[in-house]
Predicted model as a PDB file, atoms N, CA, C, CB and O in Angstrom, pLDDT in the B-factor column:
MODEL        1                                                                  
ATOM      1  N   MET A   1     152.191 305.065  74.607  1.00 52.00           N  
ATOM      2  CA  MET A   1     151.345 304.379  73.642  1.00 52.00           C  
ATOM      3  C   MET A   1     151.691 302.896  73.585  1.00 52.00           C  
ATOM      4  CB  MET A   1     151.488 305.013  72.256  1.00 52.00           C  
ATOM      5  O   MET A   1     150.799 302.065  73.419  1.00 52.00           O  
ATOM      6  N   SER A   2     152.938 302.558  73.716  1.00 61.00           N  
ATOM      7  CA  SER A   2     153.374 301.165  73.683  1.00 61.00           C  
ATOM      8  C   SER A   2     152.758 300.367  74.832  1.00 61.00           C  
ATOM      9  CB  SER A   2     154.902 301.085  73.746  1.00 61.00           C  
ATOM     10  O   SER A   2     152.353 299.220  74.645  1.00 61.00           O  
ATOM     11  N   ASN A   3     152.687 300.969  76.017  1.00 75.00           N  
ATOM     12  CA  ASN A   3     152.078 300.289  77.167  1.00 75.00           C  
ATOM     13  C   ASN A   3     150.607 299.978  76.901  1.00 75.00           C  
ATOM     14  CB  ASN A   3     152.215 301.152  78.437  1.00 75.00           C  
ATOM     15  O   ASN A   3     150.105 298.916  77.267  1.00 75.00           O  
ATOM     16  N   PHE A   4     149.929 300.925  76.258  1.00 72.00           N  
ATOM     17  CA  PHE A   4     148.511 300.729  75.937  1.00 72.00           C  
ATOM     18  C   PHE A   4     148.332 299.537  75.003  1.00 72.00           C  
ATOM     19  CB  PHE A   4     147.918 302.000  75.295  1.00 72.00           C  
ATOM     20  O   PHE A   4     147.449 298.707  75.220  1.00 72.00           O  
ATOM     21  N   LEU A   5     149.166 299.445  73.963  1.00 73.00           N  
ATOM     22  CA  LEU A   5     149.078 298.338  73.012  1.00 73.00           C  
ATOM     23  C   LEU A   5     149.424 297.007  73.672  1.00 73.00           C  
ATOM     24  CB  LEU A   5     150.004 298.587  71.822  1.00 73.00           C  
ATOM     25  O   LEU A   5     148.792 295.988  73.395  1.00 73.00           O  
ATOM     26  N   ASP A   6     150.421 297.020  74.539  1.00 75.00           N  
ATOM     27  CA  ASP A   6     150.787 295.799  75.248  1.00 75.00           C  
ATOM     28  C   ASP A   6     149.636 295.315  76.122  1.00 75.00           C  
ATOM     29  CB  ASP A   6     152.039 296.029  76.100  1.00 75.00           C  
ATOM     30  O   ASP A   6     149.328 294.124  76.164  1.00 75.00           O  
ATOM     31  N   LYS A   7     149.009 296.257  76.816  1.00 72.00           N  
ATOM     32  CA  LYS A   7     147.887 295.913  77.685  1.00 72.00           C  
ATOM     33  C   LYS A   7     146.702 295.392  76.848  1.00 72.00           C  
ATOM     34  CB  LYS A   7     147.458 297.147  78.528  1.00 72.00           C  
ATOM     35  O   LYS A   7     146.031 294.438  77.242  1.00 72.00           O  
ATOM     36  N   ALA A   8     146.458 296.020  75.706  1.00 75.00           N  
ATOM     37  CA  ALA A   8     145.365 295.590  74.825  1.00 75.00           C  
ATOM     38  C   ALA A   8     145.612 294.165  74.315  1.00 75.00           C  
ATOM     39  CB  ALA A   8     145.215 296.568  73.632  1.00 75.00           C  
ATOM     40  O   ALA A   8     144.687 293.356  74.250  1.00 75.00           O  
ATOM     41  N   LYS A   9     146.856 293.869  73.956  1.00 71.00           N  
ATOM     42  CA  LYS A   9     147.195 292.530  73.492  1.00 71.00           C  
ATOM     43  C   LYS A   9     147.001 291.498  74.603  1.00 71.00           C  
ATOM     44  CB  LYS A   9     148.638 292.495  72.982  1.00 71.00           C  
ATOM     45  O   LYS A   9     146.495 290.400  74.372  1.00 71.00           O  
ATOM     46  N   GLU A  10     147.411 291.872  75.799  1.00 77.00           N  
ATOM     47  CA  GLU A  10     147.262 290.982  76.947  1.00 77.00           C  
ATOM     48  C   GLU A  10     145.785 290.689  77.227  1.00 77.00           C  
ATOM     49  CB  GLU A  10     147.924 291.597  78.188  1.00 77.00           C  
ATOM     50  O   GLU A  10     145.406 289.540  77.457  1.00 77.00           O  
ATOM     51  N   LEU A  11     144.966 291.725  77.206  1.00 73.00           N  
ATOM     52  CA  LEU A  11     143.532 291.554  77.446  1.00 73.00           C  
ATOM     53  C   LEU A  11     142.872 290.723  76.336  1.00 73.00           C  
ATOM     54  CB  LEU A  11     142.848 292.927  77.553  1.00 73.00           C  
ATOM     55  O   LEU A  11     141.983 289.916  76.606  1.00 73.00           O  
ATOM     56  N   ALA A  12     143.303 290.920  75.114  1.00 72.00           N  
ATOM     57  CA  ALA A  12     142.758 290.147  73.994  1.00 72.00           C  
ATOM     58  C   ALA A  12     143.109 288.664  74.151  1.00 72.00           C  
ATOM     59  CB  ALA A  12     143.298 290.688  72.644  1.00 72.00           C  
ATOM     60  O   ALA A  12     142.277 287.796  73.886  1.00 72.00           O  
ATOM     61  N   ALA A  13     144.322 288.382  74.577  1.00 72.00           N  
ATOM     62  CA  ALA A  13     144.736 286.994  74.797  1.00 72.00           C  
ATOM     63  C   ALA A  13     143.904 286.352  75.900  1.00 72.00           C  
ATOM     64  CB  ALA A  13     146.230 286.926  75.154  1.00 72.00           C  
ATOM     65  O   ALA A  13     143.491 285.198  75.778  1.00 72.00           O  
ATOM     66  N   GLN A  14     143.661 287.088  76.965  1.00 72.00           N  
ATOM     67  CA  GLN A  14     142.837 286.568  78.061  1.00 72.00           C  
ATOM     68  C   GLN A  14     141.411 286.287  77.585  1.00 72.00           C  
ATOM     69  CB  GLN A  14     142.817 287.563  79.238  1.00 72.00           C  
ATOM     70  O   GLN A  14     140.819 285.271  77.951  1.00 72.00           O  
ATOM     71  N   ALA A  15     140.869 287.177  76.781  1.00 71.00           N  
ATOM     72  CA  ALA A  15     139.507 287.004  76.270  1.00 71.00           C  
ATOM     73  C   ALA A  15     139.420 285.761  75.384  1.00 71.00           C  
ATOM     74  CB  ALA A  15     139.060 288.254  75.480  1.00 71.00           C  
ATOM     75  O   ALA A  15     138.444 285.016  75.455  1.00 71.00           O  
ATOM     76  N   ARG A  16     140.438 285.536  74.549  1.00 67.00           N  
ATOM     77  CA  ARG A  16     140.455 284.339  73.699  1.00 67.00           C  
ATOM     78  C   ARG A  16     140.474 283.071  74.548  1.00 67.00           C  
ATOM     79  CB  ARG A  16     141.675 284.362  72.756  1.00 67.00           C  
ATOM     80  O   ARG A  16     139.760 282.111  74.257  1.00 67.00           O  
ATOM     81  N   GLU A  17     141.291 283.074  75.595  1.00 71.00           N  
ATOM     82  CA  GLU A  17     141.371 281.896  76.467  1.00 71.00           C  
ATOM     83  C   GLU A  17     140.044 281.628  77.148  1.00 71.00           C  
ATOM     84  CB  GLU A  17     142.465 282.080  77.518  1.00 71.00           C  
ATOM     85  O   GLU A  17     139.577 280.489  77.177  1.00 71.00           O  
ATOM     86  N   ARG A  18     139.442 282.653  77.688  1.00 70.00           N  
ATOM     87  CA  ARG A  18     138.158 282.490  78.390  1.00 70.00           C  
ATOM     88  C   ARG A  18     137.053 282.116  77.414  1.00 70.00           C  
ATOM     89  CB  ARG A  18     137.780 283.782  79.143  1.00 70.00           C  
ATOM     90  O   ARG A  18     136.212 281.270  77.717  1.00 70.00           O  
ATOM     91  N   GLY A  19     137.052 282.737  76.258  1.00 66.00           N  
ATOM     92  CA  GLY A  19     136.034 282.439  75.257  1.00 66.00           C  
ATOM     93  C   GLY A  19     136.096 281.005  74.796  1.00 66.00           C  
ATOM     94  O   GLY A  19     135.060 280.378  74.575  1.00 66.00           O  
ATOM     95  N   GLY A  20     137.289 280.479  74.648  1.00 67.00           N  
ATOM     96  CA  GLY A  20     137.447 279.094  74.223  1.00 67.00           C  
ATOM     97  C   GLY A  20     136.870 278.126  75.233  1.00 67.00           C  
ATOM     98  O   GLY A  20     136.198 277.166  74.857  1.00 67.00           O  
ATOM     99  N   SER A  21     137.125 278.365  76.518  1.00 67.00           N  
ATOM    100  CA  SER A  21     136.602 277.448  77.534  1.00 67.00           C  
ATOM    101  C   SER A  21     135.088 277.550  77.638  1.00 67.00           C  
ATOM    102  CB  SER A  21     137.240 277.736  78.895  1.00 67.00           C  
ATOM    103  O   SER A  21     134.420 276.544  77.875  1.00 67.00           O  
ATOM    104  N   VAL A  22     134.537 278.740  77.465  1.00 67.00           N  
ATOM    105  CA  VAL A  22     133.082 278.899  77.483  1.00 67.00           C  
ATOM    106  C   VAL A  22     132.469 278.176  76.296  1.00 67.00           C  
ATOM    107  CB  VAL A  22     132.689 280.395  77.464  1.00 67.00           C  
ATOM    108  O   VAL A  22     131.457 277.491  76.443  1.00 67.00           O  
ATOM    109  N   ALA A  23     133.062 278.318  75.135  1.00 65.00           N  
ATOM    110  CA  ALA A  23     132.551 277.656  73.936  1.00 65.00           C  
ATOM    111  C   ALA A  23     132.570 276.132  74.102  1.00 65.00           C  
ATOM    112  CB  ALA A  23     133.379 278.067  72.704  1.00 65.00           C  
ATOM    113  O   ALA A  23     131.643 275.447  73.670  1.00 65.00           O  
ATOM    114  N   GLU A  24     133.620 275.609  74.724  1.00 68.00           N  
ATOM    115  CA  GLU A  24     133.692 274.166  74.957  1.00 68.00           C  
ATOM    116  C   GLU A  24     132.567 273.708  75.869  1.00 68.00           C  
ATOM    117  CB  GLU A  24     135.045 273.786  75.561  1.00 68.00           C  
ATOM    118  O   GLU A  24     131.929 272.689  75.605  1.00 68.00           O  
ATOM    119  N   LYS A  25     132.318 274.450  76.939  1.00 69.00           N  
ATOM    120  CA  LYS A  25     131.261 274.084  77.882  1.00 69.00           C  
ATOM    121  C   LYS A  25     129.895 274.152  77.221  1.00 69.00           C  
ATOM    122  CB  LYS A  25     131.295 274.997  79.109  1.00 69.00           C  
ATOM    123  O   LYS A  25     129.070 273.256  77.402  1.00 69.00           O  
ATOM    124  N   VAL A  26     129.654 275.195  76.465  1.00 75.00           N  
ATOM    125  CA  VAL A  26     128.355 275.359  75.806  1.00 75.00           C  
ATOM    126  C   VAL A  26     128.156 274.272  74.763  1.00 75.00           C  
ATOM    127  CB  VAL A  26     128.241 276.753  75.153  1.00 75.00           C  
ATOM    128  O   VAL A  26     127.065 273.712  74.656  1.00 75.00           O  
ATOM    129  N   GLY A  27     129.189 273.965  73.995  1.00 74.00           N  
ATOM    130  CA  GLY A  27     129.084 272.923  72.977  1.00 74.00           C  
ATOM    131  C   GLY A  27     128.774 271.572  73.588  1.00 74.00           C  
ATOM    132  O   GLY A  27     127.954 270.827  73.052  1.00 74.00           O  
ATOM    133  N   ASP A  28     129.410 271.244  74.692  1.00 75.00           N  
ATOM    134  CA  ASP A  28     129.176 269.978  75.365  1.00 75.00           C  
ATOM    135  C   ASP A  28     127.748 269.906  75.892  1.00 75.00           C  
ATOM    136  CB  ASP A  28     130.176 269.787  76.506  1.00 75.00           C  
ATOM    137  O   ASP A  28     127.079 268.884  75.737  1.00 75.00           O  
ATOM    138  N   ALA A  29     127.281 270.983  76.511  1.00 78.00           N  
ATOM    139  CA  ALA A  29     125.913 271.013  77.035  1.00 78.00           C  
ATOM    140  C   ALA A  29     124.896 270.908  75.904  1.00 78.00           C  
ATOM    141  CB  ALA A  29     125.673 272.300  77.843  1.00 78.00           C  
ATOM    142  O   ALA A  29     123.892 270.207  76.030  1.00 78.00           O  
ATOM    143  N   ALA A  30     125.155 271.599  74.807  1.00 80.00           N  
ATOM    144  CA  ALA A  30     124.237 271.539  73.659  1.00 80.00           C  
ATOM    145  C   ALA A  30     124.205 270.139  73.072  1.00 80.00           C  
ATOM    146  CB  ALA A  30     124.650 272.556  72.575  1.00 80.00           C  
ATOM    147  O   ALA A  30     123.142 269.647  72.696  1.00 80.00           O  
ATOM    148  N   ALA A  31     125.359 269.494  72.990  1.00 78.00           N  
ATOM    149  CA  ALA A  31     125.413 268.132  72.460  1.00 78.00           C  
ATOM    150  C   ALA A  31     124.622 267.179  73.347  1.00 78.00           C  
ATOM    151  CB  ALA A  31     126.869 267.657  72.337  1.00 78.00           C  
ATOM    152  O   ALA A  31     123.932 266.291  72.848  1.00 78.00           O  
ATOM    153  N   LYS A  32     124.720 267.359  74.651  1.00 81.00           N  
ATOM    154  CA  LYS A  32     123.949 266.520  75.571  1.00 81.00           C  
ATOM    155  C   LYS A  32     122.458 266.765  75.374  1.00 81.00           C  
ATOM    156  CB  LYS A  32     124.352 266.798  77.039  1.00 81.00           C  
ATOM    157  O   LYS A  32     121.662 265.826  75.423  1.00 81.00           O  
ATOM    158  N   GLY A  33     122.076 268.017  75.153  1.00 85.00           N  
ATOM    159  CA  GLY A  33     120.678 268.353  74.908  1.00 85.00           C  
ATOM    160  C   GLY A  33     120.153 267.683  73.657  1.00 85.00           C  
ATOM    161  O   GLY A  33     119.003 267.245  73.616  1.00 85.00           O  
ATOM    162  N   VAL A  34     120.987 267.601  72.642  1.00 86.00           N  
ATOM    163  CA  VAL A  34     120.595 266.923  71.401  1.00 86.00           C  
ATOM    164  C   VAL A  34     120.303 265.455  71.698  1.00 86.00           C  
ATOM    165  CB  VAL A  34     121.709 267.052  70.315  1.00 86.00           C  
ATOM    166  O   VAL A  34     119.356 264.882  71.160  1.00 86.00           O  
ATOM    167  N   GLY A  35     121.111 264.861  72.546  1.00 87.00           N  
ATOM    168  CA  GLY A  35     120.884 263.466  72.920  1.00 87.00           C  
ATOM    169  C   GLY A  35     119.549 263.267  73.613  1.00 87.00           C  
ATOM    170  O   GLY A  35     118.837 262.299  73.346  1.00 87.00           O  
ATOM    171  N   VAL A  36     119.220 264.171  74.487  1.00 89.00           N  
ATOM    172  CA  VAL A  36     117.939 264.100  75.192  1.00 89.00           C  
ATOM    173  C   VAL A  36     116.777 264.242  74.208  1.00 89.00           C  
ATOM    174  CB  VAL A  36     117.857 265.194  76.279  1.00 89.00           C  
ATOM    175  O   VAL A  36     115.794 263.505  74.278  1.00 89.00           O  
ATOM    176  N   ILE A  37     116.905 265.193  73.300  1.00 91.00           N  
ATOM    177  CA  ILE A  37     115.860 265.402  72.291  1.00 91.00           C  
ATOM    178  C   ILE A  37     115.726 264.174  71.393  1.00 91.00           C  
ATOM    179  CB  ILE A  37     116.169 266.654  71.439  1.00 91.00           C  
ATOM    180  O   ILE A  37     114.614 263.764  71.060  1.00 91.00           O  
ATOM    181  N   ALA A  38     116.847 263.592  71.004  1.00 92.00           N  
ATOM    182  CA  ALA A  38     116.813 262.399  70.149  1.00 92.00           C  
ATOM    183  C   ALA A  38     116.113 261.250  70.866  1.00 92.00           C  
ATOM    184  CB  ALA A  38     118.242 261.981  69.739  1.00 92.00           C  
ATOM    185  O   ALA A  38     115.314 260.533  70.265  1.00 92.00           O  
ATOM    186  N   ASP A  39     116.413 261.078  72.147  1.00 94.00           N  
ATOM    187  CA  ASP A  39     115.764 260.020  72.908  1.00 94.00           C  
ATOM    188  C   ASP A  39     114.248 260.233  72.970  1.00 94.00           C  
ATOM    189  CB  ASP A  39     116.347 259.954  74.323  1.00 94.00           C  
ATOM    190  O   ASP A  39     113.476 259.286  72.826  1.00 94.00           O  
ATOM    191  N   LYS A  40     113.841 261.458  73.180  1.00 93.00           N  
ATOM    192  CA  LYS A  40     112.412 261.776  73.253  1.00 93.00           C  
ATOM    193  C   LYS A  40     111.745 261.555  71.891  1.00 93.00           C  
ATOM    194  CB  LYS A  40     112.203 263.239  73.725  1.00 93.00           C  
ATOM    195  O   LYS A  40     110.643 261.009  71.822  1.00 93.00           O  
ATOM    196  N   ALA A  41     112.405 261.977  70.809  1.00 93.00           N  
ATOM    197  CA  ALA A  41     111.853 261.781  69.466  1.00 93.00           C  
ATOM    198  C   ALA A  41     111.700 260.298  69.170  1.00 93.00           C  
ATOM    199  CB  ALA A  41     112.749 262.448  68.402  1.00 93.00           C  
ATOM    200  O   ALA A  41     110.705 259.880  68.578  1.00 93.00           O  
ATOM    201  N   ASP A  42     112.683 259.499  69.578  1.00 94.00           N  
ATOM    202  CA  ASP A  42     112.620 258.058  69.363  1.00 94.00           C  
ATOM    203  C   ASP A  42     111.447 257.464  70.146  1.00 94.00           C  
ATOM    204  CB  ASP A  42     113.950 257.386  69.782  1.00 94.00           C  
ATOM    205  O   ASP A  42     110.723 256.604  69.645  1.00 94.00           O  
ATOM    206  N   GLU A  43     111.277 257.929  71.356  1.00 95.00           N  
ATOM    207  CA  GLU A  43     110.158 257.460  72.179  1.00 95.00           C  
ATOM    208  C   GLU A  43     108.814 257.824  71.545  1.00 95.00           C  
ATOM    209  CB  GLU A  43     110.249 258.054  73.595  1.00 95.00           C  
ATOM    210  O   GLU A  43     107.897 257.005  71.485  1.00 95.00           O  
ATOM    211  N   MET A  44     108.716 259.063  71.075  1.00 94.00           N  
ATOM    212  CA  MET A  44     107.454 259.542  70.504  1.00 94.00           C  
ATOM    213  C   MET A  44     107.101 258.833  69.191  1.00 94.00           C  
ATOM    214  CB  MET A  44     107.531 261.044  70.270  1.00 94.00           C  
ATOM    215  O   MET A  44     105.925 258.707  68.851  1.00 94.00           O  
ATOM    216  N   THR A  45     108.115 258.374  68.458  1.00 94.00           N  
ATOM    217  CA  THR A  45     107.849 257.680  67.188  1.00 94.00           C  
ATOM    218  C   THR A  45     107.780 256.171  67.381  1.00 94.00           C  
ATOM    219  CB  THR A  45     108.930 258.021  66.156  1.00 94.00           C  
ATOM    220  O   THR A  45     107.686 255.417  66.413  1.00 94.00           O  
ATOM    221  N   GLY A  46     107.828 255.735  68.635  1.00 96.00           N  
ATOM    222  CA  GLY A  46     107.717 254.306  68.920  1.00 96.00           C  
ATOM    223  C   GLY A  46     108.878 253.489  68.398  1.00 96.00           C  
ATOM    224  O   GLY A  46     108.724 252.297  68.134  1.00 96.00           O  
ATOM    225  N   GLY A  47     110.042 254.108  68.244  1.00 95.00           N  
ATOM    226  CA  GLY A  47     111.223 253.394  67.761  1.00 95.00           C  
ATOM    227  C   GLY A  47     111.244 253.164  66.261  1.00 95.00           C  
ATOM    228  O   GLY A  47     112.141 252.500  65.742  1.00 95.00           O  
ATOM    229  N   LYS A  48     110.261 253.709  65.567  1.00 95.00           N  
ATOM    230  CA  LYS A  48     110.152 253.490  64.132  1.00 95.00           C  
ATOM    231  C   LYS A  48     111.342 254.065  63.347  1.00 95.00           C  
ATOM    232  CB  LYS A  48     108.864 254.100  63.626  1.00 95.00           C  
ATOM    233  O   LYS A  48     111.739 253.521  62.317  1.00 95.00           O  
ATOM    234  N   TYR A  49     111.906 255.179  63.853  1.00 94.00           N  
ATOM    235  CA  TYR A  49     112.997 255.860  63.149  1.00 94.00           C  
ATOM    236  C   TYR A  49     114.282 255.896  63.982  1.00 94.00           C  
ATOM    237  CB  TYR A  49     112.576 257.283  62.787  1.00 94.00           C  
ATOM    238  O   TYR A  49     115.088 256.815  63.839  1.00 94.00           O  
ATOM    239  N   THR A  50     114.469 254.921  64.830  1.00 95.00           N  
ATOM    240  CA  THR A  50     115.611 254.910  65.750  1.00 95.00           C  
ATOM    241  C   THR A  50     116.938 255.131  65.028  1.00 95.00           C  
ATOM    242  CB  THR A  50     115.656 253.592  66.508  1.00 95.00           C  
ATOM    243  O   THR A  50     117.725 255.990  65.424  1.00 95.00           O  
ATOM    244  N   GLU A  51     117.183 254.372  63.989  1.00 95.00           N  
ATOM    245  CA  GLU A  51     118.468 254.454  63.290  1.00 95.00           C  
ATOM    246  C   GLU A  51     118.692 255.846  62.688  1.00 95.00           C  
ATOM    247  CB  GLU A  51     118.539 253.388  62.187  1.00 95.00           C  
ATOM    248  O   GLU A  51     119.784 256.405  62.795  1.00 95.00           O  
ATOM    249  N   LYS A  52     117.669 256.392  62.064  1.00 92.00           N  
ATOM    250  CA  LYS A  52     117.789 257.724  61.455  1.00 92.00           C  
ATOM    251  C   LYS A  52     117.995 258.790  62.524  1.00 92.00           C  
ATOM    252  CB  LYS A  52     116.538 258.052  60.615  1.00 92.00           C  
ATOM    253  O   LYS A  52     118.813 259.694  62.354  1.00 92.00           O  
ATOM    254  N   ILE A  53     117.263 258.687  63.614  1.00 91.00           N  
ATOM    255  CA  ILE A  53     117.402 259.663  64.699  1.00 91.00           C  
ATOM    256  C   ILE A  53     118.799 259.605  65.284  1.00 91.00           C  
ATOM    257  CB  ILE A  53     116.356 259.413  65.800  1.00 91.00           C  
ATOM    258  O   ILE A  53     119.406 260.645  65.539  1.00 91.00           O  
ATOM    259  N   GLU A  54     119.321 258.401  65.500  1.00 93.00           N  
ATOM    260  CA  GLU A  54     120.677 258.253  66.035  1.00 93.00           C  
ATOM    261  C   GLU A  54     121.720 258.823  65.084  1.00 93.00           C  
ATOM    262  CB  GLU A  54     120.978 256.785  66.312  1.00 93.00           C  
ATOM    263  O   GLU A  54     122.653 259.498  65.517  1.00 93.00           O  
ATOM    264  N   ASP A  55     121.566 258.556  63.793  1.00 91.00           N  
ATOM    265  CA  ASP A  55     122.521 259.071  62.803  1.00 91.00           C  
ATOM    266  C   ASP A  55     122.568 260.594  62.821  1.00 91.00           C  
ATOM    267  CB  ASP A  55     122.154 258.578  61.399  1.00 91.00           C  
ATOM    268  O   ASP A  55     123.642 261.195  62.837  1.00 91.00           O  
ATOM    269  N   VAL A  56     121.394 261.204  62.818  1.00 90.00           N  
ATOM    270  CA  VAL A  56     121.331 262.674  62.799  1.00 90.00           C  
ATOM    271  C   VAL A  56     121.862 263.250  64.105  1.00 90.00           C  
ATOM    272  CB  VAL A  56     119.884 263.155  62.558  1.00 90.00           C  
ATOM    273  O   VAL A  56     122.627 264.214  64.088  1.00 90.00           O  
ATOM    274  N   SER A  57     121.469 262.675  65.232  1.00 88.00           N  
ATOM    275  CA  SER A  57     121.921 263.224  66.513  1.00 88.00           C  
ATOM    276  C   SER A  57     123.430 263.090  66.669  1.00 88.00           C  
ATOM    277  CB  SER A  57     121.213 262.523  67.675  1.00 88.00           C  
ATOM    278  O   SER A  57     124.069 263.986  67.220  1.00 88.00           O  
ATOM    279  N   GLU A  58     124.011 261.992  66.196  1.00 86.00           N  
ATOM    280  CA  GLU A  58     125.464 261.824  66.256  1.00 86.00           C  
ATOM    281  C   GLU A  58     126.183 262.862  65.400  1.00 86.00           C  
ATOM    282  CB  GLU A  58     125.853 260.417  65.804  1.00 86.00           C  
ATOM    283  O   GLU A  58     127.224 263.387  65.795  1.00 86.00           O  
ATOM    284  N   LYS A  59     125.629 263.151  64.237  1.00 85.00           N  
ATOM    285  CA  LYS A  59     126.231 264.173  63.378  1.00 85.00           C  
ATOM    286  C   LYS A  59     126.173 265.546  64.044  1.00 85.00           C  
ATOM    287  CB  LYS A  59     125.519 264.216  62.013  1.00 85.00           C  
ATOM    288  O   LYS A  59     127.150 266.295  64.017  1.00 85.00           O  
ATOM    289  N   ILE A  60     125.036 265.871  64.636  1.00 84.00           N  
ATOM    290  CA  ILE A  60     124.889 267.167  65.306  1.00 84.00           C  
ATOM    291  C   ILE A  60     125.829 267.250  66.500  1.00 84.00           C  
ATOM    292  CB  ILE A  60     123.427 267.390  65.759  1.00 84.00           C  
ATOM    293  O   ILE A  60     126.496 268.264  66.701  1.00 84.00           O  
ATOM    294  N   GLU A  61     125.882 266.179  67.293  1.00 78.00           N  
ATOM    295  CA  GLU A  61     126.778 266.165  68.451  1.00 78.00           C  
ATOM    296  C   GLU A  61     128.232 266.324  68.017  1.00 78.00           C  
ATOM    297  CB  GLU A  61     126.605 264.863  69.249  1.00 78.00           C  
ATOM    298  O   GLU A  61     129.019 266.982  68.697  1.00 78.00           O  
ATOM    299  N   GLY A  62     128.588 265.722  66.883  1.00 77.00           N  
ATOM    300  CA  GLY A  62     129.954 265.846  66.377  1.00 77.00           C  
ATOM    301  C   GLY A  62     130.306 267.269  65.996  1.00 77.00           C  
ATOM    302  O   GLY A  62     131.447 267.699  66.165  1.00 77.00           O  
ATOM    303  N   VAL A  63     129.332 267.998  65.482  1.00 75.00           N  
ATOM    304  CA  VAL A  63     129.565 269.402  65.133  1.00 75.00           C  
ATOM    305  C   VAL A  63     129.684 270.242  66.404  1.00 75.00           C  
ATOM    306  CB  VAL A  63     128.422 269.942  64.232  1.00 75.00           C  
ATOM    307  O   VAL A  63     130.542 271.120  66.497  1.00 75.00           O  
ATOM    308  N   LEU A  64     128.829 269.971  67.371  1.00 71.00           N  
ATOM    309  CA  LEU A  64     128.839 270.753  68.604  1.00 71.00           C  
ATOM    310  C   LEU A  64     130.046 270.445  69.470  1.00 71.00           C  
ATOM    311  CB  LEU A  64     127.576 270.500  69.389  1.00 71.00           C  
ATOM    312  O   LEU A  64     130.558 271.333  70.152  1.00 71.00           O  
ATOM    313  N   ASP A  65     130.508 269.206  69.455  1.00 63.00           N  
ATOM    314  CA  ASP A  65     131.656 268.808  70.266  1.00 63.00           C  
ATOM    315  C   ASP A  65     132.562 267.904  69.442  1.00 63.00           C  
ATOM    316  CB  ASP A  65     131.200 268.091  71.567  1.00 63.00           C  
ATOM    317  O   ASP A  65     132.541 266.684  69.603  1.00 63.00           O  
ATOM    318  N   PRO A  66     133.365 268.509  68.549  1.00 58.00           N  
ATOM    319  CA  PRO A  66     134.183 267.719  67.625  1.00 58.00           C  
ATOM    320  C   PRO A  66     135.218 266.827  68.311  1.00 58.00           C  
ATOM    321  CB  PRO A  66     134.885 268.636  66.679  1.00 58.00           C  
ATOM    322  O   PRO A  66     135.741 265.911  67.676  1.00 58.00           O  
ATOM    323  N   ASN A  67     135.528 267.065  69.591  1.00 62.00           N  
ATOM    324  CA  ASN A  67     136.481 266.232  70.302  1.00 62.00           C  
ATOM    325  C   ASN A  67     135.855 264.947  70.825  1.00 62.00           C  
ATOM    326  CB  ASN A  67     137.083 267.004  71.440  1.00 62.00           C  
ATOM    327  O   ASN A  67     136.546 264.083  71.364  1.00 62.00           O  
ATOM    328  N   GLY A  68     134.536 264.827  70.663  1.00 56.00           N  
ATOM    329  CA  GLY A  68     133.846 263.618  71.104  1.00 56.00           C  
ATOM    330  C   GLY A  68     133.743 263.507  72.605  1.00 56.00           C  
ATOM    331  O   GLY A  68     133.751 262.404  73.150  1.00 56.00           O  
ATOM    332  N   ASN A  69     133.647 264.631  73.277  1.00 55.00           N  
ATOM    333  CA  ASN A  69     133.630 264.626  74.732  1.00 55.00           C  
ATOM    334  C   ASN A  69     132.264 264.420  75.340  1.00 55.00           C  
ATOM    335  CB  ASN A  69     134.187 265.886  75.232  1.00 55.00           C  
ATOM    336  O   ASN A  69     132.133 264.498  76.562  1.00 55.00           O  
ATOM    337  N   THR A  70     131.244 264.162  74.552  1.00 46.00           N  
ATOM    338  CA  THR A  70     129.916 263.987  75.120  1.00 46.00           C  
ATOM    339  C   THR A  70     129.812 262.629  75.776  1.00 46.00           C  
ATOM    340  CB  THR A  70     128.836 264.149  74.048  1.00 46.00           C  
ATOM    341  O   THR A  70     130.448 261.668  75.344  1.00 46.00           O  
ATOM    342  N   LYS A  71     129.010 262.554  76.817  1.00 45.00           N  
ATOM    343  CA  LYS A  71     128.794 261.311  77.520  1.00 45.00           C  
ATOM    344  C   LYS A  71     127.294 261.099  77.618  1.00 45.00           C  
ATOM    345  CB  LYS A  71     129.466 261.320  78.926  1.00 45.00           C  
ATOM    346  O   LYS A  71     126.751 260.908  78.706  1.00 45.00           O  
ATOM    347  N   LYS A  72     126.635 261.136  76.480  1.00 45.00           N  
ATOM    348  CA  LYS A  72     125.185 261.067  76.417  1.00 45.00           C  
ATOM    349  C   LYS A  72     124.654 259.862  77.184  1.00 45.00           C  
ATOM    350  CB  LYS A  72     124.723 261.011  74.970  1.00 45.00           C  
ATOM    351  O   LYS A  72     123.730 260.003  77.985  1.00 45.00           O  
ATOM    352  N   ASP A  73     125.210 258.704  76.958  1.00 43.00           N  
ATOM    353  CA  ASP A  73     124.687 257.495  77.591  1.00 43.00           C  
ATOM    354  C   ASP A  73     124.999 257.448  79.079  1.00 43.00           C  
ATOM    355  CB  ASP A  73     125.252 256.265  76.912  1.00 43.00           C  
ATOM    356  O   ASP A  73     124.234 256.861  79.845  1.00 43.00           O  
ATOM    357  N   ASP A  74     126.092 258.045  79.504  1.00 44.00           N  
ATOM    358  CA  ASP A  74     126.461 258.039  80.910  1.00 44.00           C  
ATOM    359  C   ASP A  74     125.690 259.037  81.739  1.00 44.00           C  
ATOM    360  CB  ASP A  74     127.908 258.307  81.047  1.00 44.00           C  
ATOM    361  O   ASP A  74     125.586 258.881  82.956  1.00 44.00           O  
ATOM    362  N   ASP A  75     125.144 260.069  81.101  1.00 46.00           N  
ATOM    363  CA  ASP A  75     124.517 261.150  81.835  1.00 46.00           C  
ATOM    364  C   ASP A  75     123.022 260.966  82.020  1.00 46.00           C  
ATOM    365  CB  ASP A  75     124.774 262.435  81.143  1.00 46.00           C  
ATOM    366  O   ASP A  75     122.375 261.850  82.580  1.00 46.00           O  
ATOM    367  N   LYS A  76     122.457 259.882  81.584  1.00 41.00           N  
ATOM    368  CA  LYS A  76     121.007 259.686  81.696  1.00 41.00           C  
ATOM    369  C   LYS A  76     120.616 259.501  83.129  1.00 41.00           C  
ATOM    370  CB  LYS A  76     120.547 258.490  80.872  1.00 41.00           C  
ATOM    371  O   LYS A  76     119.436 259.322  83.428  1.00 41.00           O  
TER     372      LYS A  76                                                      
ENDMDL                                                                          
END                                                                             
């Protein structure tokens, strides 16, 4: 029974490690998507709400990627 619990703990640790890296990748991609959407919204409104759109998109990107790893301007 001890071997079973040890193996279960090991597998759980591996799942946490893999899940964390997947979450980081998804968060970064989602944050980049928000940037694209913000740019399109700004274009569609003729720049009328640029400041508000930027403020909201930055807040959303910060939630999706709290480490600030997005490179929205570099990836265009």
